[in-house]
C-alpha positions in Angstrom: -4.1 -4.3 -10.9 -5.5 -0.8 -12.7 -4.1 2.1 -12.0 -7.6 2.9 -10.3 -8.0 0.2 -8.0 -3.7 1.2 -6.8 -4.7 4.4 -5.9 -8.1 3.2 -4.0 -5.4 0.8 -2.4 -3.2 3.0 -1.6 -6.3 5.4 -0.4 -7.6 2.7 1.8 -3.9 2.2 3.6 -3.7 5.9 4.2 -7.2 5.9 6.0 -6.6 3.0 8.0 -3.6 4.4 9.6 -5.0 8.0 10.1 -7.7 6.6 12.5 -5.5 4.4 13.7 -6.9 0.9 12.6 -3.9 -0.5 12.7 -4.8 -4.2 12.1 -6.9 -3.0 8.6 -3.9 -0.8 7.9 -1.8 -4.3 8.8 -4.2 -6.5 6.6 -3.9 -4.3 3.6 0.6 -4.9 3.9 0.1 -8.4 3.7 -2.6 -8.4 0.8 0.2 -6.2 -0.8 3.1 -8.5 -0.7 0.9 -10.8 -1.7 0.3 -9.2 -5.0 3.5 -8.2 -5.2 4.9 -12.3 -5.0 2.1 -13.1 -7.5 2.6 -10.4 -10.1 6.1 -9.6 -10.6 6.2 -8.0 -13.4 4.6 -4.8 -11.9 5.6 -2.3 -10.1 5.6 -3.4 -6.3 2.7 -1.9 -4.0 4.3 -2.6 -0.9 6.8 0.0 -2.1 4.3 2.8 -2.9 3.2 1.8 0.8 7.1 2.3 2.9 6.5 5.2 0.7 4.1 6.8 2.3 6.3 7.1 5.2 9.5 8.4 4.0 10.3 12.2 4.1 10.7 13.6 1.2 14.6 15.4 0.7 13.8 18.9 0.7 
C-alpha cells in the first residue's frame, strides 16, 4: 500500500469515527485486518488504527 493510500485510509477511518458511523469504521477495521493478513511484510495497518485511540504519554 502506498503512503498516500495509507494516509487516505486512515483519514477515512477517522472521519467515520468522528461522524459516529461505527458500521463504516468497523468495515474499515476488518479490511485493515484482511490487508495485514495478505501483506505480512508491510507495516501493520491495524496497529495504526489502534494507535489513533492510544493516549500519548506527556
